[in-house]
Structures are given as structure tokens and as C-alpha cells.
Chimera marker file (.cmm) of the C-alpha trace (Angstrom):
<marker_set name="trace">
<marker id="1" x="29.468" y="27.098" z="-3.185" r="1" g="1" b="0" radius="0.5"/>
<marker id="2" x="27.573" y="28.084" z="-0.022" r="1" g="1" b="0" radius="0.5"/>
<marker id="3" x="25.725" y="31.390" z="-0.102" r="1" g="1" b="0" radius="0.5"/>
<marker id="4" x="25.589" y="33.199" z="3.193" r="1" g="1" b="0" radius="0.5"/>
<marker id="5" x="22.214" y="34.631" z="4.047" r="1" g="1" b="0" radius="0.5"/>
<marker id="6" x="22.507" y="37.957" z="5.796" r="1" g="1" b="0" radius="0.5"/>
<marker id="7" x="20.210" y="39.175" z="8.544" r="1" g="1" b="0" radius="0.5"/>
<marker id="8" x="19.112" y="41.929" z="6.185" r="1" g="1" b="0" radius="0.5"/>
<marker id="9" x="18.155" y="39.389" z="3.458" r="1" g="1" b="0" radius="0.5"/>
<marker id="10" x="15.984" y="37.479" z="5.901" r="1" g="1" b="0" radius="0.5"/>
<marker id="11" x="14.497" y="40.633" z="7.357" r="1" g="1" b="0" radius="0.5"/>
<marker id="12" x="13.598" y="41.860" z="3.881" r="1" g="1" b="0" radius="0.5"/>
<marker id="13" x="12.003" y="38.508" z="3.108" r="1" g="1" b="0" radius="0.5"/>
<marker id="14" x="9.825" y="38.629" z="6.255" r="1" g="1" b="0" radius="0.5"/>
<marker id="15" x="8.810" y="42.223" z="5.555" r="1" g="1" b="0" radius="0.5"/>
<marker id="16" x="7.942" y="41.455" z="1.904" r="1" g="1" b="0" radius="0.5"/>
<marker id="17" x="5.856" y="38.397" z="2.791" r="1" g="1" b="0" radius="0.5"/>
<marker id="18" x="4.109" y="40.293" z="5.572" r="1" g="1" b="0" radius="0.5"/>
<marker id="19" x="3.256" y="43.180" z="3.255" r="1" g="1" b="0" radius="0.5"/>
<marker id="20" x="2.036" y="40.890" z="0.462" r="1" g="1" b="0" radius="0.5"/>
<marker id="21" x="-0.203" y="39.188" z="3.012" r="1" g="1" b="0" radius="0.5"/>
<marker id="22" x="-1.501" y="42.629" z="4.112" r="1" g="1" b="0" radius="0.5"/>
<marker id="23" x="-0.541" y="41.930" z="7.716" r="1" g="1" b="0" radius="0.5"/>
<marker id="24" x="0.499" y="44.734" z="10.049" r="1" g="1" b="0" radius="0.5"/>
<marker id="25" x="3.666" y="44.287" z="12.098" r="1" g="1" b="0" radius="0.5"/>
<marker id="26" x="1.641" y="44.320" z="15.338" r="1" g="1" b="0" radius="0.5"/>
<marker id="27" x="-0.745" y="41.681" z="13.964" r="1" g="1" b="0" radius="0.5"/>
<marker id="28" x="2.168" y="39.447" z="12.932" r="1" g="1" b="0" radius="0.5"/>
<marker id="29" x="3.823" y="39.841" z="16.322" r="1" g="1" b="0" radius="0.5"/>
<marker id="30" x="0.573" y="38.832" z="18.045" r="1" g="1" b="0" radius="0.5"/>
<marker id="31" x="-0.015" y="35.878" z="15.694" r="1" g="1" b="0" radius="0.5"/>
<marker id="32" x="3.559" y="34.645" z="15.896" r="1" g="1" b="0" radius="0.5"/>
<marker id="33" x="3.832" y="35.153" z="19.636" r="1" g="1" b="0" radius="0.5"/>
<marker id="34" x="6.897" y="37.373" z="19.413" r="1" g="1" b="0" radius="0.5"/>
<marker id="35" x="7.255" y="40.901" z="20.699" r="1" g="1" b="0" radius="0.5"/>
<marker id="36" x="6.576" y="43.839" z="18.439" r="1" g="1" b="0" radius="0.5"/>
<marker id="37" x="10.064" y="45.273" z="19.108" r="1" g="1" b="0" radius="0.5"/>
<marker id="38" x="11.561" y="41.945" z="18.051" r="1" g="1" b="0" radius="0.5"/>
<marker id="39" x="9.627" y="42.119" z="14.790" r="1" g="1" b="0" radius="0.5"/>
<marker id="40" x="10.672" y="45.711" z="14.330" r="1" g="1" b="0" radius="0.5"/>
<marker id="41" x="13.901" y="43.839" z="13.779" r="1" g="1" b="0" radius="0.5"/>
<marker id="42" x="12.478" y="43.087" z="10.339" r="1" g="1" b="0" radius="0.5"/>
<marker id="43" x="15.069" y="45.691" z="9.712" r="1" g="1" b="0" radius="0.5"/>
<marker id="44" x="17.640" y="43.267" z="11.108" r="1" g="1" b="0" radius="0.5"/>
<marker id="45" x="16.269" y="40.152" z="12.861" r="1" g="1" b="0" radius="0.5"/>
<marker id="46" x="19.291" y="38.320" z="14.146" r="1" g="1" b="0" radius="0.5"/>
<marker id="47" x="19.426" y="34.558" z="14.063" r="1" g="1" b="0" radius="0.5"/>
<marker id="48" x="15.847" y="33.690" z="14.997" r="1" g="1" b="0" radius="0.5"/>
<marker id="49" x="15.403" y="30.377" z="16.764" r="1" g="1" b="0" radius="0.5"/>
<marker id="50" x="13.685" y="27.432" z="15.129" r="1" g="1" b="0" radius="0.5"/>
<marker id="51" x="10.666" y="28.064" z="17.352" r="1" g="1" b="0" radius="0.5"/>
<marker id="52" x="10.392" y="31.671" z="16.152" r="1" g="1" b="0" radius="0.5"/>
<marker id="53" x="10.783" y="30.546" z="12.534" r="1" g="1" b="0" radius="0.5"/>
<marker id="54" x="7.980" y="28.017" z="12.997" r="1" g="1" b="0" radius="0.5"/>
<marker id="55" x="5.719" y="30.665" z="14.556" r="1" g="1" b="0" radius="0.5"/>
<marker id="56" x="6.465" y="33.184" z="11.795" r="1" g="1" b="0" radius="0.5"/>
<marker id="57" x="5.815" y="30.572" z="9.114" r="1" g="1" b="0" radius="0.5"/>
<marker id="58" x="2.528" y="29.630" z="10.743" r="1" g="1" b="0" radius="0.5"/>
<marker id="59" x="1.438" y="33.259" z="11.126" r="1" g="1" b="0" radius="0.5"/>
<marker id="60" x="2.350" y="34.026" z="7.499" r="1" g="1" b="0" radius="0.5"/>
<marker id="61" x="0.794" y="30.772" z="6.255" r="1" g="1" b="0" radius="0.5"/>
<marker id="62" x="4.009" y="29.526" z="4.723" r="1" g="1" b="0" radius="0.5"/>
<marker id="63" x="5.822" y="26.226" z="4.768" r="1" g="1" b="0" radius="0.5"/>
<marker id="64" x="8.244" y="26.047" z="7.675" r="1" g="1" b="0" radius="0.5"/>
<marker id="65" x="11.055" y="24.575" z="5.524" r="1" g="1" b="0" radius="0.5"/>
<marker id="66" x="10.924" y="27.633" z="3.285" r="1" g="1" b="0" radius="0.5"/>
<marker id="67" x="11.281" y="29.866" z="6.333" r="1" g="1" b="0" radius="0.5"/>
<marker id="68" x="14.301" y="27.789" z="7.462" r="1" g="1" b="0" radius="0.5"/>
<marker id="69" x="15.874" y="28.115" z="4.030" r="1" g="1" b="0" radius="0.5"/>
<marker id="70" x="15.291" y="31.846" z="3.851" r="1" g="1" b="0" radius="0.5"/>
<marker id="71" x="16.838" y="32.235" z="7.297" r="1" g="1" b="0" radius="0.5"/>
<marker id="72" x="19.897" y="30.357" z="6.059" r="1" g="1" b="0" radius="0.5"/>
<marker id="73" x="19.306" y="27.368" z="8.287" r="1" g="1" b="0" radius="0.5"/>
<marker id="74" x="19.867" y="24.101" z="6.475" r="1" g="1" b="0" radius="0.5"/>
<marker id="75" x="18.909" y="22.155" z="9.556" r="1" g="1" b="0" radius="0.5"/>
<marker id="76" x="16.190" y="22.518" z="12.148" r="1" g="1" b="0" radius="0.5"/>
<marker id="77" x="17.091" y="23.526" z="15.689" r="1" g="1" b="0" radius="0.5"/>
<marker id="78" x="17.334" y="19.844" z="16.677" r="1" g="1" b="0" radius="0.5"/>
<marker id="79" x="20.005" y="19.295" z="14.011" r="1" g="1" b="0" radius="0.5"/>
<marker id="80" x="17.759" y="17.526" z="11.530" r="1" g="1" b="0" radius="0.5"/>
<marker id="81" x="18.212" y="18.177" z="7.823" r="1" g="1" b="0" radius="0.5"/>
<marker id="82" x="14.573" y="17.215" z="7.235" r="1" g="1" b="0" radius="0.5"/>
<marker id="83" x="13.252" y="20.791" z="6.669" r="1" g="1" b="0" radius="0.5"/>
<marker id="84" x="15.874" y="21.323" z="3.972" r="1" g="1" b="0" radius="0.5"/>
<marker id="85" x="15.185" y="17.939" z="2.393" r="1" g="1" b="0" radius="0.5"/>
<marker id="86" x="11.462" y="18.642" z="2.224" r="1" g="1" b="0" radius="0.5"/>
<marker id="87" x="11.887" y="22.154" z="0.842" r="1" g="1" b="0" radius="0.5"/>
<marker id="88" x="14.319" y="21.123" z="-1.895" r="1" g="1" b="0" radius="0.5"/>
<marker id="89" x="12.752" y="17.846" z="-3.043" r="1" g="1" b="0" radius="0.5"/>
<marker id="90" x="11.896" y="18.276" z="-6.723" r="1" g="1" b="0" radius="0.5"/>
<marker id="91" x="9.483" y="15.343" z="-6.782" r="1" g="1" b="0" radius="0.5"/>
<marker id="92" x="7.030" y="16.935" z="-4.336" r="1" g="1" b="0" radius="0.5"/>
<marker id="93" x="4.374" y="19.511" z="-5.080" r="1" g="1" b="0" radius="0.5"/>
<marker id="94" x="4.090" y="22.642" z="-2.944" r="1" g="1" b="0" radius="0.5"/>
<marker id="95" x="1.041" y="21.169" z="-1.186" r="1" g="1" b="0" radius="0.5"/>
<marker id="96" x="2.888" y="17.910" z="-0.473" r="1" g="1" b="0" radius="0.5"/>
<marker id="97" x="5.844" y="19.857" z="0.936" r="1" g="1" b="0" radius="0.5"/>
<marker id="98" x="3.539" y="21.849" z="3.191" r="1" g="1" b="0" radius="0.5"/>
<marker id="99" x="1.794" y="18.693" z="4.408" r="1" g="1" b="0" radius="0.5"/>
<marker id="100" x="5.073" y="16.909" z="5.121" r="1" g="1" b="0" radius="0.5"/>
<marker id="101" x="6.470" y="19.966" z="6.896" r="1" g="1" b="0" radius="0.5"/>
<marker id="102" x="3.369" y="20.202" z="9.081" r="1" g="1" b="0" radius="0.5"/>
<marker id="103" x="3.559" y="16.502" z="9.934" r="1" g="1" b="0" radius="0.5"/>
<marker id="104" x="7.265" y="16.772" z="10.736" r="1" g="1" b="0" radius="0.5"/>
<marker id="105" x="6.704" y="19.813" z="12.944" r="1" g="1" b="0" radius="0.5"/>
<marker id="106" x="3.846" y="18.033" z="14.731" r="1" g="1" b="0" radius="0.5"/>
<marker id="107" x="6.074" y="15.029" z="15.437" r="1" g="1" b="0" radius="0.5"/>
<marker id="108" x="8.886" y="17.296" z="16.707" r="1" g="1" b="0" radius="0.5"/>
<marker id="109" x="6.469" y="19.213" z="18.931" r="1" g="1" b="0" radius="0.5"/>
<marker id="110" x="5.070" y="15.985" z="20.335" r="1" g="1" b="0" radius="0.5"/>
<marker id="111" x="8.578" y="14.714" z="21.043" r="1" g="1" b="0" radius="0.5"/>
<marker id="112" x="9.423" y="17.983" z="22.817" r="1" g="1" b="0" radius="0.5"/>
<marker id="113" x="6.277" y="17.712" z="24.956" r="1" g="1" b="0" radius="0.5"/>
<marker id="114" x="6.909" y="14.091" z="25.937" r="1" g="1" b="0" radius="0.5"/>
<marker id="115" x="10.586" y="14.778" z="26.663" r="1" g="1" b="0" radius="0.5"/>
<marker id="116" x="9.571" y="17.614" z="28.991" r="1" g="1" b="0" radius="0.5"/>
<marker id="117" x="7.500" y="15.326" z="31.216" r="1" g="1" b="0" radius="0.5"/>
<link id1="1" id2="2" r="1" g="1" b="0" radius="0.2"/>
<link id1="2" id2="3" r="1" g="1" b="0" radius="0.2"/>
<link id1="3" id2="4" r="1" g="1" b="0" radius="0.2"/>
<link id1="4" id2="5" r="1" g="1" b="0" radius="0.2"/>
<link id1="5" id2="6" r="1" g="1" b="0" radius="0.2"/>
<link id1="6" id2="7" r="1" g="1" b="0" radius="0.2"/>
<link id1="7" id2="8" r="1" g="1" b="0" radius="0.2"/>
<link id1="8" id2="9" r="1" g="1" b="0" radius="0.2"/>
<link id1="9" id2="10" r="1" g="1" b="0" radius="0.2"/>
<link id1="10" id2="11" r="1" g="1" b="0" radius="0.2"/>
<link id1="11" id2="12" r="1" g="1" b="0" radius="0.2"/>
<link id1="12" id2="13" r="1" g="1" b="0" radius="0.2"/>
<link id1="13" id2="14" r="1" g="1" b="0" radius="0.2"/>
<link id1="14" id2="15" r="1" g="1" b="0" radius="0.2"/>
<link id1="15" id2="16" r="1" g="1" b="0" radius="0.2"/>
<link id1="16" id2="17" r="1" g="1" b="0" radius="0.2"/>
<link id1="17" id2="18" r="1" g="1" b="0" radius="0.2"/>
<link id1="18" id2="19" r="1" g="1" b="0" radius="0.2"/>
<link id1="19" id2="20" r="1" g="1" b="0" radius="0.2"/>
<link id1="20" id2="21" r="1" g="1" b="0" radius="0.2"/>
<link id1="21" id2="22" r="1" g="1" b="0" radius="0.2"/>
<link id1="22" id2="23" r="1" g="1" b="0" radius="0.2"/>
<link id1="23" id2="24" r="1" g="1" b="0" radius="0.2"/>
<link id1="24" id2="25" r="1" g="1" b="0" radius="0.2"/>
<link id1="25" id2="26" r="1" g="1" b="0" radius="0.2"/>
<link id1="26" id2="27" r="1" g="1" b="0" radius="0.2"/>
<link id1="27" id2="28" r="1" g="1" b="0" radius="0.2"/>
<link id1="28" id2="29" r="1" g="1" b="0" radius="0.2"/>
<link id1="29" id2="30" r="1" g="1" b="0" radius="0.2"/>
<link id1="30" id2="31" r="1" g="1" b="0" radius="0.2"/>
<link id1="31" id2="32" r="1" g="1" b="0" radius="0.2"/>
<link id1="32" id2="33" r="1" g="1" b="0" radius="0.2"/>
<link id1="33" id2="34" r="1" g="1" b="0" radius="0.2"/>
<link id1="34" id2="35" r="1" g="1" b="0" radius="0.2"/>
<link id1="35" id2="36" r="1" g="1" b="0" radius="0.2"/>
<link id1="36" id2="37" r="1" g="1" b="0" radius="0.2"/>
<link id1="37" id2="38" r="1" g="1" b="0" radius="0.2"/>
<link id1="38" id2="39" r="1" g="1" b="0" radius="0.2"/>
<link id1="39" id2="40" r="1" g="1" b="0" radius="0.2"/>
<link id1="40" id2="41" r="1" g="1" b="0" radius="0.2"/>
<link id1="41" id2="42" r="1" g="1" b="0" radius="0.2"/>
<link id1="42" id2="43" r="1" g="1" b="0" radius="0.2"/>
<link id1="43" id2="44" r="1" g="1" b="0" radius="0.2"/>
<link id1="44" id2="45" r="1" g="1" b="0" radius="0.2"/>
<link id1="45" id2="46" r="1" g="1" b="0" radius="0.2"/>
<link id1="46" id2="47" r="1" g="1" b="0" radius="0.2"/>
<link id1="47" id2="48" r="1" g="1" b="0" radius="0.2"/>
<link id1="48" id2="49" r="1" g="1" b="0" radius="0.2"/>
<link id1="49" id2="50" r="1" g="1" b="0" radius="0.2"/>
<link id1="50" id2="51" r="1" g="1" b="0" radius="0.2"/>
<link id1="51" id2="52" r="1" g="1" b="0" radius="0.2"/>
<link id1="52" id2="53" r="1" g="1" b="0" radius="0.2"/>
<link id1="53" id2="54" r="1" g="1" b="0" radius="0.2"/>
<link id1="54" id2="55" r="1" g="1" b="0" radius="0.2"/>
<link id1="55" id2="56" r="1" g="1" b="0" radius="0.2"/>
<link id1="56" id2="57" r="1" g="1" b="0" radius="0.2"/>
<link id1="57" id2="58" r="1" g="1" b="0" radius="0.2"/>
<link id1="58" id2="59" r="1" g="1" b="0" radius="0.2"/>
<link id1="59" id2="60" r="1" g="1" b="0" radius="0.2"/>
<link id1="60" id2="61" r="1" g="1" b="0" radius="0.2"/>
<link id1="61" id2="62" r="1" g="1" b="0" radius="0.2"/>
<link id1="62" id2="63" r="1" g="1" b="0" radius="0.2"/>
<link id1="63" id2="64" r="1" g="1" b="0" radius="0.2"/>
<link id1="64" id2="65" r="1" g="1" b="0" radius="0.2"/>
<link id1="65" id2="66" r="1" g="1" b="0" radius="0.2"/>
<link id1="66" id2="67" r="1" g="1" b="0" radius="0.2"/>
<link id1="67" id2="68" r="1" g="1" b="0" radius="0.2"/>
<link id1="68" id2="69" r="1" g="1" b="0" radius="0.2"/>
<link id1="69" id2="70" r="1" g="1" b="0" radius="0.2"/>
<link id1="70" id2="71" r="1" g="1" b="0" radius="0.2"/>
<link id1="71" id2="72" r="1" g="1" b="0" radius="0.2"/>
<link id1="72" id2="73" r="1" g="1" b="0" radius="0.2"/>
<link id1="73" id2="74" r="1" g="1" b="0" radius="0.2"/>
<link id1="74" id2="75" r="1" g="1" b="0" radius="0.2"/>
<link id1="75" id2="76" r="1" g="1" b="0" radius="0.2"/>
<link id1="76" id2="77" r="1" g="1" b="0" radius="0.2"/>
<link id1="77" id2="78" r="1" g="1" b="0" radius="0.2"/>
<link id1="78" id2="79" r="1" g="1" b="0" radius="0.2"/>
<link id1="79" id2="80" r="1" g="1" b="0" radius="0.2"/>
<link id1="80" id2="81" r="1" g="1" b="0" radius="0.2"/>
<link id1="81" id2="82" r="1" g="1" b="0" radius="0.2"/>
<link id1="82" id2="83" r="1" g="1" b="0" radius="0.2"/>
<link id1="83" id2="84" r="1" g="1" b="0" radius="0.2"/>
<link id1="84" id2="85" r="1" g="1" b="0" radius="0.2"/>
<link id1="85" id2="86" r="1" g="1" b="0" radius="0.2"/>
<link id1="86" id2="87" r="1" g="1" b="0" radius="0.2"/>
<link id1="87" id2="88" r="1" g="1" b="0" radius="0.2"/>
<link id1="88" id2="89" r="1" g="1" b="0" radius="0.2"/>
<link id1="89" id2="90" r="1" g="1" b="0" radius="0.2"/>
<link id1="90" id2="91" r="1" g="1" b="0" radius="0.2"/>
<link id1="91" id2="92" r="1" g="1" b="0" radius="0.2"/>
<link id1="92" id2="93" r="1" g="1" b="0" radius="0.2"/>
<link id1="93" id2="94" r="1" g="1" b="0" radius="0.2"/>
<link id1="94" id2="95" r="1" g="1" b="0" radius="0.2"/>
<link id1="95" id2="96" r="1" g="1" b="0" radius="0.2"/>
<link id1="96" id2="97" r="1" g="1" b="0" radius="0.2"/>
<link id1="97" id2="98" r="1" g="1" b="0" radius="0.2"/>
<link id1="98" id2="99" r="1" g="1" b="0" radius="0.2"/>
<link id1="99" id2="100" r="1" g="1" b="0" radius="0.2"/>
<link id1="100" id2="101" r="1" g="1" b="0" radius="0.2"/>
<link id1="101" id2="102" r="1" g="1" b="0" radius="0.2"/>
<link id1="102" id2="103" r="1" g="1" b="0" radius="0.2"/>
<link id1="103" id2="104" r="1" g="1" b="0" radius="0.2"/>
<link id1="104" id2="105" r="1" g="1" b="0" radius="0.2"/>
<link id1="105" id2="106" r="1" g="1" b="0" radius="0.2"/>
<link id1="106" id2="107" r="1" g="1" b="0" radius="0.2"/>
<link id1="107" id2="108" r="1" g="1" b="0" radius="0.2"/>
<link id1="108" id2="109" r="1" g="1" b="0" radius="0.2"/>
<link id1="109" id2="110" r="1" g="1" b="0" radius="0.2"/>
<link id1="110" id2="111" r="1" g="1" b="0" radius="0.2"/>
<link id1="111" id2="112" r="1" g="1" b="0" radius="0.2"/>
<link id1="112" id2="113" r="1" g="1" b="0" radius="0.2"/>
<link id1="113" id2="114" r="1" g="1" b="0" radius="0.2"/>
<link id1="114" id2="115" r="1" g="1" b="0" radius="0.2"/>
<link id1="115" id2="116" r="1" g="1" b="0" radius="0.2"/>
<link id1="116" id2="117" r="1" g="1" b="0" radius="0.2"/>
</marker_set>
């Protein structure tokens, strides 16, 4: 059975993590590189892109795959199921998941940069 993640669920998640981290909305918007009005959408962020999810995860010091999962995205924006596979692997520790996610994101970013040349 597939559970649909609502915009409100994701918005609540972002707000809760931000508050637990003692980060103001303005500070998060600056760190994540998204506009403050967009983040005011914590009350209803609609379908953030993979790039925004990566920036939010980085700003909140979380694993990107967890952010993808909480946003209801089983695949990254390039169609890869890797973020989901990393986040749900029961053999990996939290630190190993974070490290793999960071390596994966670095490889994807590098590929994006070289493709843009």
C-alpha cells in the first residue's frame, strides 16, 4: 500500500525540524537559498524540486534521502531510486547513510556541471 504524503505533512516536517534546530525561517531561507515567502509555505510547500530538497537538507543538517522520503519522492529528480535505497537500507548506520547520500549528491552535482559545459 502506498501512502500519499500531503503538502501539509511535509510542511509540518520542515517546520518541526527547523524549530528543533532553533533556526529562524529567515535564517533557513538564507542558508537554503530559497526565498522567505517560499519558506513561509512551510504552511503548504508544494512539490519542492530535488534541488530545493537538497538545499533544505543541507541547511537543516539532515540526510538528503530522508528529505526526499518525507517529501514523498521515492526517486531523485533525475529518476534515480538511489536516495530511497540509501534511506531505507537496514544494513547501514545513520552515519553511513549520510556519507553515501553526500557522495551520491556530489556525483550528481558533478555530472550536472559537466553536462552543462
